[in-house]
Residue, then its C-alpha position, 0 to 999 in steps of 0.5 A: x500500500x502506498x504512503x498516499x493511500x495510507x494517508x488517505x484512509x488514516x484521514x477517513x478514519x479520523x473523519x469517521x471517528x470524529x462524526x461518531x464521537x459527536x458534538x457538543x451543543x452550546x448555546x450561543x447566547x451563553x457564549x456571547x453573554x456570559x459576562x453579563x451574568x458575571x461568570x468567568x471564563x473558567x466557570x463557563x468552561x466548567x459548564x461546557x464540559x458539564x454539558x458535553x458529558x451530559x449530552x454524551x450520556x456519560x454522567x448528568x451530574x458529573x463530579x469533579x474528579x470526572x471533569x479533571x480527566x477532561x480539563x487542565x485544572x486540579x480536582x480542588x479548583x473544579x470543586x471550588x468552581x462547581x460550589x460558586x456555580x451552585x451558589x449562583x443557581x446557574x447549576x441546581x441539583x435535581x433528581x429523577x426516577x431511573x427505571x431501569x436501576x430502580x433509584x434516584x439519579x442526580x442531574x444538573x439542571x440549567x433552568x435559572x442559567x437559561x432563564x437569566x439568558x431569556x431575560x437578556x435576550x428579551x431585553x436586547x429584543x426590546x431595545x432592537x424593537x425600539x431602535x427600529x421603531x424609532x428609525x421607522x418614525x424618523x423616516x416617515x416624519x421626514x417623508x411626511x414633512x417633505x410631502x407637507x412642503x410639496x402640497x403646500x407649495x403646489x396648493x399655494x397655502x398652508x395645509x389644514x389639519x384635515x388635509x395634513x391628516x389625509x397625507x398621514x392616513x396615506x403614508x402610515x395607515x394605507x402604507x402607500x409610498x411617499x414618491x407615489x404621493x408626490x407623483x399623484x400630486x404632480x399629475x393633479x397639478x398638471x390636470x388642474x385638479x388640485x384637491x384631495x378627493x382626485x389625488x385619492x382616486x389616483x392613489x386608489x387606482x394605483x393600489x388596485x393595480x398593485x403599484x408599490x414604487x414609482x418605478x412600477x407605475x413608470x414600467x407599467x405605463x411604459x409598457x402600456x404605452x407600447x401596447x397602445x402604439x401597436x394597437x394604434x397602428x392596427x386601427x391605422x391600417x384598418x381605417x386606411x382599408x376602410x377609406x379605400x373601400x368607401x366604408x370608413x368610420x371615425x374611431x373614438x378618441x382615447x381619453x387620458x386619465x393621468x398626464x405624465 
């Protein structure tokens, strides 16, 4: 057998043993937040070893002697550490009935430890939620201010409380993109129909067509424009054919709802 083949077998054998020996599942919240719990590096390492032995089914409540076989620390140091963890309630000794052996078996419970971690997690989630809400509020506040200014400039006057409320409803309750509100205002101005009812009808129509952004609106109108041109060319040819045969009729004219 060549050395290359032998090395390959060793690697394969190691890989098989690595998978068969299993892996220890450690909560990432514990690894990232243990300083906030007042735990030292050594205390966390002891906790990890206890979790590992429990997950492997070796012992549910390993002694300091057992743990010393897996750590670079003497039995006395480990025992002191276990005592501190018990005092802090991060290790709680409980019992369960072992049916096969017919006796009570001790095990370490991590309920208090995980409870403390859940409190830190909940606090972080709350802070993130508040931060997100503030960002959204600031975003909408800036967008609303921009829209208010645009309406007042277009109308040539200050907005009434009712009109300001209508804009707020469009943006915050109906979740209409602020750029679409500004576009509806622009088109209403071009048609000389500067009133909120008309603008609301424009926005309602766009909502029905599921147009969420100005880009969506322009893309649809561009496609519609191309379709109308094709349709118009066909009608022109048909009209020319009717004129030649002397049976032509005037086509209905298209009326644009919005000016772009």
